[in-house]
C-alpha positions in Angstrom: 82.5 181.1 142.7 85.6 179.5 144.0 86.6 176.1 142.5 88.2 173.1 144.0 92.0 172.8 144.2 93.1 169.1 144.4 96.6 168.6 145.8 98.1 165.3 144.6 100.1 165.1 147.8 96.7 164.6 149.6 95.1 162.5 146.9 94.7 158.8 146.4 96.4 158.5 143.0 98.7 155.8 141.8 99.8 155.9 138.2 101.3 152.9 136.4 104.2 152.8 134.0 102.8 149.8 132.1 99.4 148.9 130.9 97.7 145.8 132.4 98.6 142.6 130.6 95.1 142.0 129.5 94.5 145.5 128.1 93.3 145.3 124.5 92.0 148.8 124.0 93.2 152.4 124.6 90.6 153.1 127.3 91.4 150.0 129.3 95.2 150.7 129.2 95.1 154.4 129.9 92.3 154.7 132.4 94.0 152.1 134.6 97.5 153.5 134.1 96.3 157.1 134.9 94.6 156.0 138.1 91.0 156.6 137.0 89.6 153.0 137.4 90.7 149.7 138.8 89.3 146.2 138.0 87.3 144.6 140.8 86.3 141.5 138.8 85.6 140.5 135.2 83.4 143.3 133.8 83.2 145.1 137.1 85.1 148.3 137.7 85.8 150.6 140.6 85.9 154.4 139.8 88.7 156.1 141.7 88.7 159.8 142.6 89.8 161.3 139.2 87.6 158.8 137.3 84.6 159.5 139.4 85.0 163.2 138.6 85.1 162.5 134.9 82.0 160.2 135.2 80.2 162.8 137.2 81.0 165.5 134.6 79.5 163.4 131.9 76.4 162.8 134.0 76.2 166.6 134.7 76.1 167.4 130.9 73.5 164.7 130.4 71.4 166.0 133.3 71.5 169.6 132.1 70.4 168.8 128.6 67.6 166.5 129.9 66.4 169.1 132.2 66.4 171.6 129.4 63.8 169.6 127.5 61.6 169.2 130.5 62.8 165.9 131.7 62.1 165.1 135.4 64.8 163.0 137.2 63.8 160.1 139.4 65.7 157.1 140.8 64.2 153.7 140.5 65.6 150.5 142.1 68.1 148.3 140.4 66.8 145.2 142.1 63.5 144.4 140.6 60.8 141.7 140.7 60.8 139.5 137.7 57.0 139.7 137.1 57.0 142.9 135.1 59.6 141.5 132.8 57.5 138.4 132.4 54.5 140.5 131.4 56.4 141.9 128.4 58.2 138.6 127.6 61.6 140.2 128.1 62.4 137.9 131.0 62.9 135.2 128.4 64.0 137.4 125.5 67.0 138.7 127.4 68.2 135.1 128.0 71.5 134.7 129.8 72.2 138.5 129.6 69.7 139.0 132.4 71.0 138.8 136.0 68.5 136.6 137.9 68.5 135.9 141.6 66.3 134.7 144.5 65.8 136.3 147.9 65.8 134.2 151.1 62.1 133.4 150.7 62.6 132.1 147.2 61.1 135.1 145.4 62.6 135.8 141.9 64.3 139.1 141.1 66.4 140.6 138.3 69.0 143.3 138.2 67.6 145.9 135.8 69.1 146.0 132.3 66.7 148.7 131.3 63.5 150.0 133.0 60.7 150.3 130.5 58.4 148.0 132.5 59.0 149.8 135.8 58.6 153.3 134.4 55.3 152.1 132.7 54.0 150.9 136.0 55.1 154.2 137.7 53.2 156.4 135.2 50.2 154.1 135.4 50.2 154.8 139.1 50.7 158.5 138.8 49.0 159.7 135.6 45.3 159.3 135.0 44.3 162.0 132.6 45.6 163.4 129.3 46.2 166.6 131.3 49.0 164.7 133.0 50.8 164.2 129.7 53.2 164.6 128.1 55.7 163.6 130.7 59.4 162.7 130.4 61.1 160.9 133.2 64.7 159.9 133.4 67.3 158.5 135.7 71.1 158.1 135.8 71.7 154.7 137.3 73.8 151.5 137.4 72.6 148.8 134.9 73.5 145.1 134.8 74.0 142.6 132.0 75.6 139.3 132.4 78.0 139.5 129.5 79.6 136.2 128.6 82.9 137.8 127.7 83.4 141.2 129.3 86.2 143.0 127.5 87.6 146.4 126.4 87.8 147.9 129.9 84.7 149.8 130.8 83.3 149.5 127.3 81.8 146.1 127.8 81.2 145.5 131.4 78.6 143.6 133.4 77.8 146.7 135.5 77.7 150.2 133.8 76.3 153.6 134.3 73.5 154.7 132.0 71.0 157.5 131.6 67.6 156.0 130.5 64.6 158.3 129.9 61.1 157.5 128.9 58.5 159.7 127.3 54.7 159.2 127.7 52.3 160.8 125.3 48.6 160.6 124.5 49.0 160.8 120.7 51.4 159.6 118.1 52.1 163.2 117.2 53.1 163.8 120.8 55.5 160.8 120.6 57.1 162.2 117.5 57.7 165.5 119.2 59.2 163.8 122.3 61.5 161.8 120.0 62.5 165.0 118.3 63.3 166.8 121.5 65.4 163.9 122.7 67.3 163.7 119.4 68.2 167.4 119.7 69.2 167.0 123.3 71.5 164.1 122.4 73.1 166.2 119.7 73.8 168.9 122.3 75.1 166.3 124.8 77.6 164.6 122.6 78.7 167.9 121.0 79.3 169.3 124.5 81.2 166.2 125.5 83.5 166.7 122.5 82.7 163.4 120.9 83.0 162.7 117.2 79.8 160.9 116.5 77.3 159.7 113.8 73.6 159.3 113.9 72.6 156.1 112.2 69.4 154.1 111.5 69.2 151.1 113.8 67.1 148.1 114.8 65.2 148.0 118.1 66.2 144.7 119.5 64.8 143.5 122.8 63.6 147.0 123.4 60.8 146.7 120.8 59.1 149.6 119.0 59.5 151.0 115.5 61.6 154.1 114.7 65.2 153.7 116.1 68.4 155.6 115.8 71.9 155.1 117.3 74.5 157.6 118.2 77.9 156.0 117.4 81.4 157.2 118.2 83.8 155.9 115.5 86.7 154.1 117.1 88.7 150.9 116.2 87.7 149.5 119.6 84.0 149.7 118.8 81.8 146.6 118.7 79.3 148.1 116.3 79.9 148.3 112.5 78.1 151.1 110.7 77.7 151.8 107.0 77.8 155.3 105.5 77.3 156.5 102.0 79.8 159.1 100.7 77.4 160.1 98.0 74.1 160.8 99.8 75.0 160.8 103.5 72.9 157.7 104.3 74.2 156.1 107.6 73.0 152.9 109.4 74.1 150.2 111.7 74.9 147.3 109.4 72.1 145.3 111.2 69.7 147.9 109.7 71.0 148.1 106.2 68.5 146.8 103.7 68.7 145.5 100.1 65.9 146.0 97.7 64.1 142.9 96.3 64.3 143.3 92.6 62.9 140.4 90.5 64.7 139.5 87.3 62.0 139.8 84.6 62.0 138.1 81.2 65.2 136.1 81.5 65.2 132.7 79.8 66.9 129.9 81.6 67.5 126.3 80.6 66.2 123.5 82.7 67.9 122.1 85.7 71.1 120.2 85.0 72.5 117.8 87.6 76.3 117.9 88.0 78.6 115.3 89.3 80.6 117.1 92.0 82.2 114.6 94.4 83.9 115.9 97.5 82.5 119.5 97.2 80.6 120.1 100.4 81.7 123.7 100.7 81.3 126.7 98.5 85.0 127.0 98.1 85.5 123.4 96.9 82.4 123.6 94.6 83.5 126.9 93.0 87.1 125.5 92.4 85.7 122.2 91.0 83.4 123.9 88.5 85.7 126.9 87.8 82.9 129.4 88.6 82.8 132.4 91.0 81.4 131.7 94.4 78.7 134.4 93.6 77.2 132.0 91.0 76.4 129.5 93.8 73.6 129.4 96.3 74.5 128.8 99.9 71.8 127.2 102.1 72.5 127.6 105.8 70.4 125.2 107.9 69.1 126.6 111.2 66.4 125.8 113.7 63.7 128.4 114.5 62.1 127.5 117.8 63.3 123.9 117.2 62.0 123.6 113.6 64.5 123.3 110.8 64.6 126.0 108.2 67.1 126.9 105.4 68.5 130.4 104.7 69.5 131.0 101.1 72.2 133.6 100.3 74.7 134.0 97.4 77.7 131.7 97.9 80.1 134.6 98.2 78.2 136.1 101.2 77.9 135.1 104.8 74.7 135.0 106.9 74.7 137.6 109.7 73.3 135.5 112.5 72.6 138.6 114.5 70.4 140.1 111.8 68.7 136.7 111.3 67.9 136.4 115.0 66.8 140.1 115.2 64.4 139.6 112.2 62.9 136.4 113.7 62.8 137.6 117.4 61.4 136.5 119.8 61.9 133.1 118.2 65.1 131.3 119.1 67.5 130.8 116.2 70.3 128.2 116.4 72.5 126.4 113.9 71.7 122.8 113.1 73.9 120.1 114.6 75.2 116.7 113.5 72.3 115.3 115.5 69.7 117.1 113.4 71.3 115.6 110.2 71.3 112.2 111.8 67.5 112.5 112.4 66.8 113.9 108.9 68.4 111.7 106.2 66.7 113.8 103.5 69.0 116.7 104.4 72.4 115.8 102.8 75.1 117.8 104.6 77.0 120.0 102.1 74.6 119.3 99.3 71.2 120.8 100.3 69.2 122.7 97.7 65.8 124.4 97.8 64.4 122.8 94.7 61.8 120.2 95.7 62.5 120.9 99.4 61.5 124.5 100.1 58.1 124.7 101.8 58.1 120.9 102.2 61.2 119.6 104.0 61.8 123.0 105.5 60.8 126.6 105.7 62.9 128.5 103.2 64.1 132.0 104.0 66.3 134.0 101.6 68.2 137.2 101.2 66.6 139.6 98.6 69.6 138.9 96.3 68.0 135.5 95.7 65.2 137.3 93.9 62.6 135.7 91.6 64.2 135.0 88.2 67.8 134.6 89.5 69.6 131.4 88.5 71.9 129.5 90.7 74.2 126.5 91.2 73.2 124.7 94.4 73.0 121.3 96.1 71.1 118.5 94.4 70.0 117.0 97.7 72.2 113.9 97.1 75.8 113.3 98.1 78.4 114.4 95.6 76.0 116.2 93.3 74.9 119.8 92.6 72.4 121.3 90.2 72.8 124.0 87.7 70.1 126.5 86.4 68.1 126.4 89.6 65.8 129.4 89.2 64.1 131.2 92.1 60.4 131.4 91.5 60.5 128.7 88.9 62.1 125.8 90.7 61.6 126.9 94.3 59.6 129.5 96.2 60.9 131.6 99.0 58.7 131.6 102.1 60.1 134.9 103.5 62.7 137.4 102.3 65.0 138.8 105.0 68.1 141.1 104.9 70.4 138.6 106.5 73.8 138.8 104.8 76.8 140.4 106.4 77.2 143.9 104.8 80.4 144.4 103.0 82.3 147.5 101.8 81.0 148.5 98.4 77.5 147.1 98.8 74.9 149.4 97.2 73.5 152.3 99.3 69.7 151.6 99.8 69.1 155.3 99.0 71.2 156.1 96.0 73.0 152.9 95.0 76.5 154.2 95.5 79.0 152.0 97.3 78.9 152.0 101.1 81.8 152.5 103.4 82.1 150.5 106.7 83.6 151.6 110.0 83.8 150.5 113.6 82.1 152.5 116.3 81.1 152.6 120.0 77.4 152.9 120.7 77.0 155.9 123.0 73.3 156.6 122.7 70.1 155.0 121.3 66.6 156.4 120.9 63.5 154.5 120.2 59.9 155.2 119.4 58.5 152.3 121.4 54.8 153.0 120.5 52.3 151.1 122.6 54.2 147.8 123.2 54.6 148.3 126.9 51.4 150.3 127.4 49.5 147.4 125.8 51.3 144.9 128.0 50.3 146.8 131.2 47.1 148.4 130.0 48.5 151.9 130.5 45.6 154.3 129.7 44.6 157.8 130.6 41.2 159.6 130.3 41.2 161.4 126.9 39.8 164.7 125.9 36.6 163.1 124.8 36.2 161.4 128.2 37.2 158.0 126.8 40.3 155.9 127.7 43.3 156.5 125.5 46.2 154.1 125.3 49.5 155.9 126.0 52.4 155.8 123.6 56.0 155.7 124.7 59.6 156.5 123.7 62.8 155.1 125.3 66.1 156.9 125.2 69.5 155.8 126.5 72.9 157.4 126.9 75.9 155.2 128.0 77.4 157.5 130.6 80.4 155.3 131.4 80.6 154.3 127.8 81.0 157.9 126.9 84.0 158.1 129.1 85.5 155.1 127.4 84.6 156.5 123.9 86.3 159.9 124.7 89.4 158.1 125.9 89.5 156.1 122.7 89.0 159.1 120.4 91.1 161.7 122.1 94.1 159.9 123.6 97.6 160.2 122.1 100.9 158.4 122.6 101.5 160.2 125.9 98.1 159.4 127.5 94.6 160.8 128.0 93.6 164.1 126.6 90.2 165.1 127.9 87.9 167.8 126.5 87.6 170.6 129.1 84.0 170.0 129.7 84.5 166.6 131.4 88.2 166.8 132.5 88.8 166.3 136.3 90.3 169.8 136.3 90.9 172.8 134.0 94.6 173.2 134.8 97.2 170.8 136.0 99.9 172.8 138.0 103.2 171.0 138.1 105.8 172.0 140.7 109.0 170.9 138.9 111.6 171.5 141.6 112.0 171.9 145.3 110.5 174.2 148.0 110.5 177.4 146.0 108.7 175.9 143.0 106.2 174.0 145.3 105.4 177.1 147.3 104.8 179.2 144.1 102.8 176.4 142.5 100.4 176.1 145.5 100.1 179.9 145.6 99.1 179.9 141.9 96.7 177.0 142.4 95.0 178.8 145.2 94.6 182.1 143.2 93.2 180.2 140.3 90.8 178.2 142.5 89.6 181.4 144.1 88.9 182.8 140.6 86.7 179.7 139.7 89.3 177.6 137.8 89.4 173.9 138.7 93.0 173.0 139.6 95.0 169.7 140.0 98.2 170.6 141.8 101.1 168.2 141.7 102.9 169.1 144.9 104.2 165.7 145.7 107.5 165.7 147.5 110.2 163.3 146.5 108.8 162.8 143.0 111.2 163.8 140.2 110.1 166.5 137.6 110.3 163.9 134.9 107.7 161.6 136.6 105.5 164.6 137.3 105.6 165.7 133.6 104.9 162.1 132.5 101.9 161.9 134.9 100.6 165.2 133.7 100.6 164.0 130.1 99.1 160.7 131.2 96.3 162.2 133.3 95.2 164.4 130.4 94.0 167.7 131.9 93.7 170.2 129.0 96.1 172.8 130.3 99.4 172.2 132.1 101.1 175.0 134.0 104.7 174.3 134.9 106.5 176.0 137.7 110.1 175.3 137.0 113.4 177.1 136.6 111.8 180.4 136.1 110.1 180.4 139.5 112.7 182.7 141.0 112.0 185.3 138.3 108.2 184.8 138.7 107.9 183.1 135.3 106.0 179.9 134.5 105.2 177.9 131.4 101.7 177.1 130.0 101.3 174.0 127.8 98.3 173.0 125.8 98.0 169.2 126.4 96.4 168.6 123.0 98.6 170.6 120.7 101.7 170.7 122.8 102.1 174.4 122.3 104.1 176.1 125.0 104.2 179.7 126.2 106.4 181.5 128.7 104.5 184.0 130.9 104.8 185.8 134.2 102.8 184.4 137.0 100.3 187.3 136.8 100.0 187.0 133.0 99.3 183.3 133.3 96.7 183.7 136.1 95.0 186.5 134.1 95.0 184.4 131.0 93.5 181.4 132.6 91.1 183.3 134.7 89.8 185.1 131.6 89.4 181.9 129.7 88.2 179.6 132.4 87.0 181.4 135.5 
């Protein structure tokens, strides 16, 4: 089948010598410079011809693998009534991330961030018997989130393209099989796209549900941090890394000793004053949970991960205490709070598992300028709830084998969830079972960031010269460069047409009045995997093939080059 030949002389393409002043990441700088995207507003991007082709190629791969596991494609609206999201509580849970608007009659709507509620209602309308299940539905559609600080080009926008699919099963065993099929499909998708990725354990967040895994593409521009164990292969988003609660048995500790510690309201000043390591101290972070004050205890050398804390306590709202809270509660002495005599009385006390029963600490004495030594968990205070809430650090023990963990940055490109019956319960989604009785349906939710995958590929594969696309998603297979005048241009277009007729996708640079140097630079910047140069050897019928990734060059006759490319790509 003949393939498209794109002539740059007839294309809307404007490359830039310099990156935008606000570009902080590779994908932002190069996608703009190479003419793939243009910024329309903060977090909102226009996809130009070459960019749209790359985006469509990613969507094609996703679509093919979803169809292969029996997925059925639909297209639901992006403008949605708020009521379904109120039913599940996500209208409030999403908070400011949710785009909310009113129509001219005052009715409330949202721009869909994900579509669990709407798919649940659709299946409730269409499926009435267990014979109608299992069913997997998916869409590739624009999603919306009101990011406070859109950044990193198309990585963190307020409008983005996503594939979201949803499985509906009558049994838990069926859900497990649907989850397995999606997991295997995702492995095929990201392998075909040419991405370097990791599958890691994750938390479910506002999606809800139990089992959850993320597909992460390692890249310095990534906003996720994941931990992996070089010894056993364990991998997880740091928000999902756990630490075992191990009580210290049989240790004898002296009684509490009050210490005079003036002007030591911070861990740093306390450790310096007492000449002890920060790890010997107990940090007590005061927060409010739905307006009620609570304390979170962690070792003094560790930081509380507020994201993990909020995740663990969701849907409750967690905020740091303010000066106003201290003014209202004189029993809470800022910089000198300790759990002894206070936990369970003055505040609810949460703690990291490292603050295990039997561990001894130096902590605030609940009076200005004073701390207490030998404060023992389980003897001098009780923990109301243990939560994994510290920021994970390199070298922390692997939950599986105890070896030190490595940390790396990554871009989330996919996420799969076993939602269970959260949404089915909310909407009463049932079908008639085999025994003639109603059966509550169980669900899975599975997302692929289509536009994010484009950004991740740009981040992972680019070099100093520009983009370097894997062939599967590149806007063309071959970039033909006419490096000269009429003779070279005529031969270049002839080669392009012959390749196109043989099924090879071609981008032909036949622009008049553009120097060979600019054309070569643009070819490197645009990133098509193979570059065919029609230059000085044109009169003798010779051309040069260049591999964009490796830089390897080969001098061939026109017929040899066409035969080689047709065999490889046609």
